[in-house]
N, C-alpha and C positions, 0 to 999 in steps of 0.2 A: 972290497971297500964298499960296493953297492949294497951288500948284505948287511953292513954295519948300520946303515941308516934305513933299512927296510922296516916298514911298520906292518908286515904281513899283507893282508888284503886291503888295507887302508892306505889309498894313494894320497900324497900331499895335496894335490889339486882338489880332491873331494873334501879334505880337511879344511882347506881355505874356503871352499863353497859353504860348508856347514857353518863355519865361524861368521862369514858374512851374512848368512841366513839368520844367525842369532842376533847379530847387531841390527839387522834390518827389521826384524820382528820386535825388537826392544822399542822402537820408536812408536808404532801404533799401540802396543800394549800399554806403554806408559802414558800415552795420550788418552786412551780410554780410561785409565785409572784416574788421571788428573780431571777429566771431564765428569766422571762419576762423583768425585769428591767436590767439584765445584757445584754440581747440581744439588748436592746435599748440604751445601754451604759449610763444608769442612775446610779447614786450612790445607793447603798443599805443602807438604813438608818433604824433607829429604828421604823419609821413609818410603814415600811414594816412589822415589827414584830406585831404591833398593828392591821394592816390590816388583816393578816393571822389569828390572835386570834379572831378578831371580826367576820370574815367570818365563822369560826368554831362555834362560839356562835350562829350565826344566823341559821346555819344548825342544831345545837342542838335544838334550840326552835321550828323550823319548823318540824323536824323529830319527836320530842316528841309530838307535837300537833297532827300530822297526826297519830301517834301511838295510842294516847289515844282517840281522837275524830273522827278519820277518816277523809275523805275528806270533811265532813260537816263543818270543821273549816274554809274552804275557801269560803263556799257558804253563810254564814250568819255572821253577826257581833256578834251574841250571843255566838259564839264559842270562841271569844277572851275576851269577858266580863264575862265569867262564872267563878265561884269560884272553878271549879273542880281541875284544876291543878295549874295555876299560881296565880289566883285571879285577882282582878281588879287593873290594872296599874302596876302589879308586873313583867310584861314582861321586862321592862327596867331594873329592879333591877336584874332579872335572867340574862339578857344579860350582864350586868356589871360584875356580879360575875363569870360567865363562861369565859368571856374575860380575866379577871384577872387570872383565873386558867389556861388558855391556853397560857398565855404570856410566861412561862418558856420554853415549847417546841419550841415556835416560836423563842425565843431568841437564843436557840441553833442553829436553822437553819440559822438565820441571821448572827450570828457570824461565822458559817462555811462558808457561802458564802462571807462574807467580807474578811475573811482570804484567801479564794481561789482567790478572785479577786485581792488582794494584791500580792499574790504569782505569779499570771499570768502576773502582770504588771511590775515586776522587770525587769530592762534593763539587757540585756546580754552584758557583757563587753568584 
């Protein structure tokens, strides 16, 4: 029964740590994007939310690949086509799932900066 839920050399606690890492990295990344847009006097939209979540997902995939395969992942195509961690072509599925998971923290940051911008734009009578 234990072999049924085995993920190879990927322990469940490591998976949780990486997922928490992705969610925690989403907050400062989205805040940086929001501050960049505020500085350039651009509106903060929900696209900013998806950009922060997607950047965190990319960092998740790259950091987990380096953690499990070392720097060899960047020197050969075999590191990306191997069935060790993600499997063939599942990188995009993992990116999509992690992005959806990171949308909620990014939404909180975007709503905060939208309200802050609205508060700062109120005319003083």
